[in-house]
C-alpha positions in Angstrom: -70.5 107.8 -35.2 -70.9 104.2 -36.4 -67.7 102.5 -37.3 -67.5 100.5 -40.6 -66.5 96.9 -40.8 -62.8 95.8 -40.7 -63.5 92.3 -41.9 -65.3 90.8 -44.9 -69.0 89.7 -44.7 -67.9 86.0 -44.8 -65.7 86.4 -41.7 -67.0 84.7 -38.5 -66.7 88.0 -36.5 -68.6 90.2 -39.0 -71.9 90.2 -37.2 -70.3 90.6 -33.8 -68.3 93.5 -35.1 -71.5 95.1 -36.5 -73.2 94.6 -33.2 -70.4 96.4 -31.4 -70.5 99.2 -34.0 -74.3 99.7 -33.5 -74.5 99.2 -29.7 -74.0 102.7 -28.5 -76.5 104.2 -31.0 -79.2 101.5 -30.2 -78.7 101.8 -26.4 -79.2 105.6 -26.9 -82.5 105.0 -28.7 -83.6 102.7 -25.8 -82.7 105.3 -23.2 -84.5 108.1 -25.1 -87.6 106.0 -25.5 -87.6 104.9 -21.8 -87.0 108.5 -20.7 -90.2 109.7 -22.3 -92.3 106.9 -20.7 -92.1 103.8 -22.8 -91.5 100.6 -20.9 -88.7 98.1 -21.8 -91.1 95.5 -23.1 -92.7 97.8 -25.6 -89.3 99.2 -26.7 -87.9 95.7 -27.2 -90.9 94.5 -29.1 -91.0 97.6 -31.4 -87.2 97.3 -32.1 -87.6 93.6 -32.8 -90.4 94.3 -35.3 -88.4 97.0 -37.0 -85.3 94.7 -37.2 -87.4 91.9 -38.6 -88.9 94.2 -41.2 -85.5 95.7 -42.1 -84.1 92.2 -42.8 -87.1 91.4 -45.1 -87.3 94.9 -46.7 -87.8 93.6 -50.2 -90.5 91.2 -49.1 -92.8 93.7 -47.4 -96.5 93.8 -48.2 -98.6 96.9 -47.7 -100.1 95.3 -44.5 -96.6 94.9 -43.1 -95.6 98.4 -44.0 -98.7 99.6 -42.2 -97.7 97.6 -39.1 -94.3 99.2 -39.2 -95.8 102.7 -39.5 -98.0 102.0 -36.5 -95.1 100.7 -34.4 -93.0 103.8 -35.2 -96.0 106.1 -34.5 -96.5 104.3 -31.1 -92.9 105.0 -30.1 -93.4 108.7 -30.8 -96.8 108.9 -28.9 -96.8 109.9 -25.2 -98.5 107.5 -22.9 
Protein backbone atom coordinates (compact mmCIF):
# COMPACT_ATOMS: atom_id res chain seq x y z
CA UNK A 1 0.00 0.00 0.00
CA UNK A 2 1.24 3.49 -0.84
CA UNK A 3 1.59 5.81 2.13
CA UNK A 4 0.17 9.34 1.90
CA UNK A 5 2.22 12.48 2.54
CA UNK A 6 2.98 13.68 6.05
CA UNK A 7 4.19 17.12 4.93
CA UNK A 8 2.69 19.87 2.78
CA UNK A 9 3.40 20.21 -0.94
CA UNK A 10 5.54 23.27 -0.21
CA UNK A 11 7.80 21.36 2.21
CA UNK A 12 11.33 20.66 0.86
CA UNK A 13 11.01 16.92 1.65
CA UNK A 14 7.66 16.47 -0.12
CA UNK A 15 9.04 14.98 -3.36
CA UNK A 16 11.55 12.79 -1.50
CA UNK A 17 8.75 11.47 0.70
CA UNK A 18 6.66 10.73 -2.40
CA UNK A 19 9.60 8.90 -3.95
CA UNK A 20 9.96 6.73 -0.85
CA UNK A 21 6.22 6.02 -0.84
CA UNK A 22 6.23 4.91 -4.49
CA UNK A 23 9.55 3.05 -4.53
CA UNK A 24 8.39 -0.46 -3.60
CA UNK A 25 5.51 -0.39 -6.08
CA UNK A 26 7.66 0.93 -8.92
CA UNK A 27 10.52 -1.50 -8.22
CA UNK A 28 7.90 -4.29 -8.31
CA UNK A 29 6.76 -3.13 -11.76
CA UNK A 30 10.40 -3.13 -12.94
CA UNK A 31 10.94 -6.66 -11.61
CA UNK A 32 7.71 -7.93 -13.20
CA UNK A 33 8.63 -6.46 -16.59
CA UNK A 34 12.18 -7.83 -16.42
CA UNK A 35 10.95 -11.28 -15.37
CA UNK A 36 8.92 -11.60 -18.58
CA UNK A 37 11.83 -10.63 -20.81
CA UNK A 38 12.01 -6.83 -21.05
CA UNK A 39 15.48 -5.37 -20.73
CA UNK A 40 16.25 -2.57 -18.27
CA UNK A 41 16.80 0.00 -21.00
CA UNK A 42 13.34 -0.52 -22.51
CA UNK A 43 11.72 -0.57 -19.07
CA UNK A 44 13.44 2.64 -18.03
CA UNK A 45 12.57 4.40 -21.27
CA UNK A 46 8.92 3.32 -21.14
CA UNK A 47 8.57 4.43 -17.50
CA UNK A 48 10.22 7.75 -18.33
CA UNK A 49 7.77 8.34 -21.18
CA UNK A 50 4.84 7.44 -18.96
CA UNK A 51 6.07 9.75 -16.17
CA UNK A 52 6.63 12.64 -18.59
CA UNK A 53 3.17 12.09 -20.03
CA UNK A 54 1.57 11.92 -16.59
CA UNK A 55 3.16 15.24 -15.60
CA UNK A 56 1.73 16.88 -18.72
CA UNK A 57 -1.62 15.10 -18.66
CA UNK A 58 -3.66 18.19 -19.50
CA UNK A 59 -1.40 19.05 -22.44
CA UNK A 60 -1.55 15.76 -24.32
CA UNK A 61 -2.29 15.72 -28.00
CA UNK A 62 -3.80 12.72 -29.73
CA UNK A 63 -0.36 11.90 -31.18
CA UNK A 64 1.15 11.82 -27.69
CA UNK A 65 -1.72 9.68 -26.42
CA UNK A 66 -1.07 7.23 -29.26
CA UNK A 67 2.64 7.13 -28.31
CA UNK A 68 1.70 6.31 -24.71
CA UNK A 69 -0.70 3.60 -25.87
CA UNK A 70 2.10 2.07 -27.97
CA UNK A 71 4.54 2.17 -25.04
CA UNK A 72 2.03 0.43 -22.76
CA UNK A 73 1.26 -2.18 -25.40
CA UNK A 74 4.98 -2.80 -25.91
CA UNK A 75 5.43 -3.53 -22.22
CA UNK A 76 2.65 -6.14 -22.38
CA UNK A 77 3.96 -7.85 -25.56
CA UNK A 78 6.30 -10.82 -25.24
CA UNK A 79 9.62 -10.52 -27.05
